N, C-alpha and C positions, 0 to 999 in steps of 0.2 A: 504494500500500500504506500503510495507516494503522498507525502504531506510536508509540513514544515514544523520545525521545533517550536514548542509553545513559548519558550522564553527568549531565544535568540533569533528566531525567524529563518534559520538556515534550512535549505532543502534537505530532507531526509527521507528514508524509506523505513517502514516498520516491517521487519521480516521475522518469520517464525524460525526458531532455533530447533536443534535436534531434540531438545527437552520440551518443546511445545510452547515455549514462552516467546514473547515478542521482543526484539532487540532493535533499537534505533540505530540506523547506519547512515553515515554521510552518503549522499547520493552519487558522488563521483568516485571512481576507483582511484587508488593511490598505491604507489610502490611500497609504502610503509604499512599498508593494510595487513591484517591478519585474519580476515574473514572472507571466506569463499562461498559462493552459491553452488549448491548441488541439487540436482533434481531427484527427488525421492517420491515414488508413487505419483508422479505428475505434479508434485508441489515443489516450489523452489524453497530450499531450506538453507539458512545461514549456518555455516559451520566454522567455528573458531579453530584455526590451525596452530599447531605447535611450531617451534622455530625451524625445524628441519623441513616440514611440509610447506611452510611459508616460503622458505628459500627455493624449494623445488618449483612452487607455483610461479614465483617471480621469473625463474629461468625459463619456464614453459610459456610465459606470457599470459598467464591466467589473470584476469582482473581480480584485484583484492580490494577490500573495503575496510574502513575503520568504524568502530563503534562511535556513535555521536557523543557518548560520554567522554571520549578522549579529547574531542575538539570543542565541545560546547563550553563557553565561559560560565554557564550557570548549571552545570551538570549536577552538582550537589543538591540542588533544589528538586531534582526529579528522581533521585535514587530512592528506592524503597528501603525503609529502615527495618532491620530484622529483629 
């Protein structure tokens, strides 16, 4: 789902993770990203990569994304408290 951040207005996407939760991601791919999209059962799932898989994805030219929590200046206001 394409939307914008409630606090900073940046363009983001809300993507389901392998655990079924939604993760806000910056809309544009970046070489520093560690999240890859995989198609599972016809659904696009956001998968967080470890360092080795991230490096392999960069070499393969696979687009990677960053969680918007990394780039949002107001990220702390949106994190769920445990």
